[in-house]
C-alpha positions in Angstrom: 14.4 15.0 4.3 13.6 12.4 6.9 12.9 12.3 10.7 16.5 12.1 11.6 17.9 10.5 14.7 20.7 13.1 14.4 18.3 15.8 15.4 18.1 14.4 19.0 19.9 16.5 21.6 21.4 13.4 23.2 25.2 13.7 23.1 27.1 11.6 20.6 27.9 8.2 22.2 30.6 5.7 21.7 29.7 2.6 19.6 28.0 -0.2 21.4 28.9 -3.5 19.9 26.5 -6.4 19.6 26.5 -9.1 22.3 25.4 -11.6 19.6 27.5 -13.7 17.3 28.5 -12.6 13.8 26.1 -15.2 12.3 22.4 -14.8 11.6 19.7 -17.0 10.2 18.1 -15.6 7.1 15.2 -16.7 4.9 16.5 -16.6 1.3 14.7 -17.0 -2.0 16.7 -18.7 -4.8 13.9 -19.0 -7.4 10.1 -19.4 -7.6 8.9 -21.0 -4.4 12.5 -22.0 -3.6 12.8 -20.5 -0.1 15.7 -21.7 2.0 16.9 -21.0 5.6 20.5 -20.1 5.5 23.2 -18.8 7.8 24.8 -15.5 6.9 27.6 -13.3 8.3 26.8 -10.0 9.8 29.3 -7.3 10.7 29.2 -4.7 13.5 27.1 -1.7 12.5 29.0 0.8 10.4 29.1 4.6 10.9 25.6 5.9 11.2 24.0 2.5 11.5 22.1 0.5 14.1 21.9 -3.2 14.4 18.3 -4.2 14.7 17.0 -7.6 16.0 13.9 -8.0 13.7 10.8 -8.9 15.8 7.9 -8.7 13.3 7.6 -8.7 9.5 4.5 -8.5 7.5 4.2 -10.2 4.1 3.4 -7.8 1.3 1.9 -8.5 -2.0 5.2 -7.7 -3.7 6.9 -10.3 -1.5 4.3 -12.9 -2.6 5.0 -12.0 -6.2 8.7 -12.5 -5.8 8.0 -15.8 -3.9 5.8 -17.2 -6.7 7.6 -15.9 -9.8 11.1 -14.6 -8.6 9.9 -11.3 -10.1 7.6 -8.4 -9.3 6.1 -6.9 -12.4 9.1 -6.2 -14.7 11.6 -6.5 -11.9 13.3 -9.9 -12.1 15.6 -11.1 -9.3 19.0 -12.2 -10.7 20.5 -13.4 -7.4 19.3 -14.9 -4.1 17.1 -12.5 -2.2 15.9 -12.2 1.3 12.3 -10.9 1.2 10.5 -8.7 3.8 10.2 -4.9 4.1 7.4 -4.3 6.6 9.3 -4.7 9.8 10.0 -3.5 13.3 12.5 -4.6 16.0 14.8 -3.6 18.8 18.2 -1.9 18.8 21.0 -4.4 19.8 24.1 -2.5 18.7 25.0 1.1 17.8 27.5 2.2 15.3 29.9 5.2 15.4 28.5 8.7 15.0 24.9 7.8 16.1 23.1 9.7 18.7 19.5 9.5 20.1 19.3 5.7 20.4 20.0 3.3 23.2 20.2 -0.5 23.4 16.7 -1.9 23.7 14.9 0.9 21.8 11.9 -0.3 19.9 11.9 0.9 16.3 10.0 0.7 13.0 12.2 0.4 9.9 11.8 2.6 6.9 13.6 0.4 4.4 14.1 2.6 1.4 17.5 4.3 1.4 17.9 7.2 -1.0 21.2 9.0 -1.8 20.1 12.2 0.1 22.1 14.4 -2.2 20.3 14.6 -5.6 17.8 17.3 -6.5 14.7 15.2 -5.9 16.0 14.2 -2.4 16.7 17.8 -1.6 13.1 18.6 -2.5 11.9 16.1 0.0 10.6 13.6 -2.6 13.2 11.0 -1.8 11.0 8.1 -2.7 11.7 9.1 -6.4 15.5 9.0 -6.0 17.2 7.2 -8.9 19.7 5.8 -6.5 17.1 4.5 -4.0 18.0 1.1 -2.5 14.9 -0.6 -1.2 15.0 -3.8 0.9 13.6 -6.9 -0.8 13.5 -5.3 -4.2 15.3 -6.6 -7.2 15.5 -3.1 -8.7 19.0 -2.4 -7.4 22.0 -4.7 -8.2 23.4 -6.2 -6.1 19.9 -6.6 -4.5 19.3 -4.9 -1.2 18.5 -7.8 1.1 15.2 -7.8 3.0 14.3 -8.0 6.6 13.5 -11.7 6.9 16.8 -12.1 8.8 17.4 -12.4 12.6 19.3 -9.1 12.6 20.2 -6.4 10.1 22.3 -3.3 10.1 20.3 -0.3 9.0 21.0 3.5 8.9 19.8 5.1 12.1 18.2 8.0 10.2 15.7 5.5 8.8 14.9 3.9 12.2 11.8 5.4 13.9 11.4 5.1 17.6 8.1 3.8 18.9 5.9 4.6 21.8 5.8 1.7 24.4 2.1 0.9 23.8 2.5 0.4 20.0 3.1 -3.3 19.3 5.8 -4.7 17.0 3.0 -5.9 14.6 1.3 -2.5 14.4 4.7 -0.9 13.9 5.5 -3.3 11.0 2.3 -2.2 9.4 3.5 1.4 9.4 5.0 0.6 6.0 1.7 -0.1 4.2 0.1 2.7 6.3 2.7 5.0 4.8 1.6 4.1 1.3 -1.9 5.1 2.3 -0.8 8.3 3.9 1.2 9.3 0.8 -1.8 8.4 -1.5 -4.2 10.6 0.5 -1.6 13.4 0.7 -1.3 13.3 -3.1 -5.1 13.4 -3.5 -5.6 16.3 -1.0 -9.3 15.7 -0.6 -11.3 18.7 0.7 -13.4 18.1 3.9 -16.7 16.6 3.0 -15.3 14.9 -0.2 -16.5 11.5 -1.4 -14.1 8.7 -2.2 -14.0 5.3 -3.9 -11.3 2.7 -3.1 -10.8 -0.2 -5.5 -9.3 -3.1 -3.8 -9.7 -4.1 -0.1 -6.3 -5.6 0.6 -4.1 -4.2 3.3 -3.2 -1.0 1.4 -6.8 -0.5 0.2 -8.2 -0.8 3.7 -5.6 1.6 5.1 -6.2 4.0 2.2 -9.9 4.0 2.9 -9.2 4.7 6.6 -6.9 7.6 5.7 -9.5 9.0 3.4 -11.9 9.0 6.3 -9.2 10.5 8.5 -8.7 13.3 6.0 -12.4 14.3 6.2 -14.1 12.3 3.4 -17.7 11.8 4.6 -18.4 8.9 2.2 -15.8 6.2 1.4 -16.9 3.2 -0.6 -14.5 0.2 -0.8 -14.8 -2.5 -3.4 -13.3 -6.0 -3.9 -14.2 -9.3 -5.5 -13.8 -10.9 -2.0 -16.9 -10.4 0.1 -15.0 -11.3 3.3 -12.7 -8.3 2.8 -15.5 -5.9 2.1 -17.4 -7.1 5.1 -14.3 -6.7 7.2 -13.8 -3.1 5.9 -17.3 -2.1 6.9 -17.4 -4.0 10.2 -14.1 -2.5 11.4 -14.9 1.1 10.2 -12.3 1.4 7.4 -15.0 2.5 5.0 -18.6 3.8 5.1 -19.9 1.6 2.2 -18.9 -1.6 0.6 -19.5 -3.1 -2.8 -18.6 -6.7 -3.8 -17.6 -7.0 -7.5 -19.2 -10.1 -9.1 -17.0 -12.8 -10.6 -16.7 -12.6 -13.5 -17.4 -8.9 -14.2 -21.1 -8.6 -15.0 -23.0 -6.4 -17.3 -25.6 -4.5 -15.4 -28.7 -2.7 -16.6 -26.7 0.5 -16.5 -24.1 -0.7 -18.9 -26.1 -0.5 -22.1 -24.8 3.0 -22.8 -21.6 4.6 -24.0 -19.6 7.6 -22.8 -19.8 10.4 -25.3 -16.8 12.8 -25.2 -18.7 15.9 -26.3 -21.2 15.9 -23.4 -19.6 13.9 -20.6 -22.8 12.0 -20.3 -24.2 8.6 -21.4 -26.4 8.1 -24.4 -28.0 4.9 -25.8 -25.9 2.9 -28.2 -27.4 3.0 -31.6 -26.7 0.1 -34.0 -24.0 1.0 -36.6 -23.0 4.2 -34.9 -19.4 5.1 -35.2 -18.1 5.8 -31.7 -14.6 5.9 -30.1 -15.3 2.6 -28.4 -16.1 0.9 -31.8 -12.6 1.6 -33.0 -11.4 -0.9 -30.5 -11.8 -4.6 -30.6 -15.2 -5.9 -29.4 -13.5 -7.4 -26.3 -12.1 -3.9 -25.3 -15.5 -2.4 -26.0 -17.2 -5.0 -23.7 -14.6 -4.3 -21.0 -15.4 -0.6 -21.1 -19.1 -1.2 -21.1 -18.7 -3.5 -18.0 -16.6 -0.8 -16.3 -19.3 1.8 -16.9 -21.9 -0.5 -15.5 -19.9 -1.3 -12.4 -19.1 2.4 -11.8 -22.8 3.2 -12.0 -23.6 0.4 -9.6 -21.0 1.5 -7.1 -22.1 5.1 -7.2 -25.7 4.1 -6.6 -24.7 3.1 -3.1 -24.2 6.7 -2.0 -26.5 8.5 -4.3 -28.6 11.2 -2.5 -32.3 10.8 -2.2 -34.1 12.0 -5.3 -35.5 15.0 -3.3 -32.0 16.2 -2.5 -30.5 15.7 -6.0 -29.7 18.6 -8.2 -30.0 18.5 -12.0 -26.8 20.4 -12.2 -24.8 18.1 -9.9 -22.3 15.8 -11.8 -22.4 12.2 -10.7 -19.2 10.6 -9.4 -16.9 10.6 -6.5 -14.4 13.4 -5.9 -11.4 11.0 -5.5 -10.9 7.4 -6.6 -8.0 5.4 -5.2 -7.1 2.5 -7.5 -5.3 0.0 -5.2 -5.2 -3.2 -7.4 -3.1 -2.3 -10.4 -5.6 -4.0 -12.6 -6.6 -2.5 -16.0 -10.3 -3.3 -15.5 -10.3 -1.4 -12.1 -8.6 1.6 -13.7 -11.4 1.7 -16.3 -14.0 1.6 -13.5 -12.2 4.2 -11.5 -12.2 6.7 -14.4 -15.9 6.3 -15.1 -16.7 6.6 -11.4 -14.9 9.9 -10.8 -16.8 13.1 -11.2 -15.6 15.8 -13.7 -12.8 17.7 -12.1 -12.0 14.8 -9.7 -8.9 12.8 -9.2 -7.9 9.2 -9.8 -4.9 8.1 -7.7 -2.9 5.1 -9.0 -1.9 3.3 -5.8 -1.6 -0.4 -6.8 1.3 -1.6 -9.0 0.2 -4.2 -11.5 -0.3 -4.2 -15.2 2.5 -2.0 -16.6 0.9 -1.3 -20.0 -2.8 -0.6 -20.0 -5.4 0.4 -22.6 -7.5 3.2 -21.0 -10.5 5.3 -22.1 -8.3 8.4 -21.8 -11.0 10.8 -23.1 -13.0 9.9 -20.0 -10.3 11.7 -18.1 -9.1 14.3 -20.6 -12.4 15.8 -21.6 -13.7 15.9 -18.0 -10.5 17.2 -16.5 -10.1 14.1 -14.3 -6.5 14.2 -12.9 -4.6 10.9 -12.9 -1.9 10.9 -10.3 0.6 8.2 -9.6 2.2 7.4 -6.3 5.3 5.4 -5.7 5.8 4.1 -2.1 6.0 7.1 0.2 8.1 10.0 1.6 7.9 11.8 5.0 5.1 9.6 6.3 6.4 7.6 9.2 6.1 10.5 11.7 2.5 10.9 10.8 1.9 7.2 11.0 3.4 6.9 14.5 1.3 9.9 15.7 -1.8 8.2 14.4 -0.9 5.0 16.2 -0.1 6.9 19.4 -3.6 8.5 19.4 -5.4 5.1 19.2 -7.4 4.4 22.3 -7.0 7.9 23.7 -10.4 9.2 22.5 -10.5 12.6 21.0 -12.8 14.1 18.4 -13.3 12.8 14.9 -12.4 9.6 13.1 -10.0 7.2 14.8 -7.8 4.9 12.8 -9.0 1.3 13.2 -6.6 -1.1 15.0 -3.7 -2.3 12.9 -3.2 -5.2 15.3 -6.6 -6.5 14.3 -5.5 -6.6 10.7 -3.1 -9.4 11.5 -5.1 -12.5 10.8 -2.3 -15.1 10.9 1.0 -15.4 12.7 4.0 -17.7 12.1 6.8 -18.2 14.5 10.4 -18.1 13.3 12.0 -17.8 9.9 11.7 -21.6 9.4 8.0 -21.1 9.0 8.4 -18.6 6.2 7.4 -20.9 3.3 4.1 -21.8 5.0 3.6 -18.1 5.7 4.1 -17.1 2.0 1.8 -19.9 0.8 -1.0 -18.7 3.1 -0.4 -15.0 2.2 -1.1 -15.8 -1.4 -4.7 -16.9 -0.5 -7.8 -15.0 0.7 -9.0 -17.7 3.0 -7.3 -20.3 5.1 -8.1 -24.1 5.2 -10.8 -23.4 7.8 -12.5 -20.7 5.7 -11.2 -17.8 7.8 -10.3 -14.5 6.1 -6.6 -14.1 5.3 -5.6 -10.4 5.4 -2.2 -9.8 6.9 0.2 -12.6 7.6 3.1 -11.8 9.9 6.3 -13.7 10.7 7.5 -13.2 14.3 10.9 -13.7 15.7 
């Protein structure tokens, strides 16, 4: 099910108790933007657990949502909650019946804890376990507290040992990298495929990189923030970039409608009864804008006229929608070729109005992903290979993705405020904000 520490050949060892006190500092959210530094009790690690001194924690978009609204989507916190789930640290105490670990081992934390017994867990898809407890999420009650604490006790089976040359910051980013690995695994693009990534945040960037890693020859990334798109191209996450205008514009290519019978576009005739005309004019306008944007994005990678085939369907093989926004889902459906796939990566608008015939009648598969499963081993191998040459695409540096660092839990509030922005006070790009021990 998971890369288990219990598979190690090291003999079972006696518990090693922590040399630290039974008190820890913790950053605790009590309501919207009500973040407090508190002292909590911590017990010795229980059977099968390690005590981890947390060294680095990245701030995720879901953390920012909880910070600003005390909720993430339709998950509302009902009690004080420590945030943080992108973390790494060192082993400082070892509980009973744990083998394969020593004091001082450097580890990345996989923070979702499934039951391990249900049918879905036995199939290896433990991310879908109904009894999953995920740190910093309000889904389970009592809430499973996050990693913005000095030390936590965590099951050893979900602690992944790190090579010495992998930094704590890069190890913390194994969590969003896992989302990207899982997304690309679900897409299963064939070598030479083309891909479109909507959204150039941390997960979008890493998804683009993993699409390239999987053999996609053309990966276009889009965002409303030009700085993020420029970063993606400069650092090699994607091959092409497209900056979405604010507000969404209507291009010359958006004066047409999608017709279900042919899968092509035809001019809009006044008074014609079309599926789009059954919606309100605002929805119709949104879909027209989406078609125009899709056409503009595809034009970046269109083959020269001399190489185009009349029989070739326009569109990418795989679209990764990493924003959770309805408008982006519209664009993704129109930008995907018949027989292609749209992977829903970003969590956002829970109820959306979609031009479903654009998928249905062209056999465009819509696949959802939820977090990840069985990905940390792959992520660690990818990080281990960085800087060692070899053939093919090399994952860009995760350390370079960290644009801002804050020292200590007392700086958490400032870190969250900055993480909710795209540029800092000096106009520098804000991509990944990390809180260090």
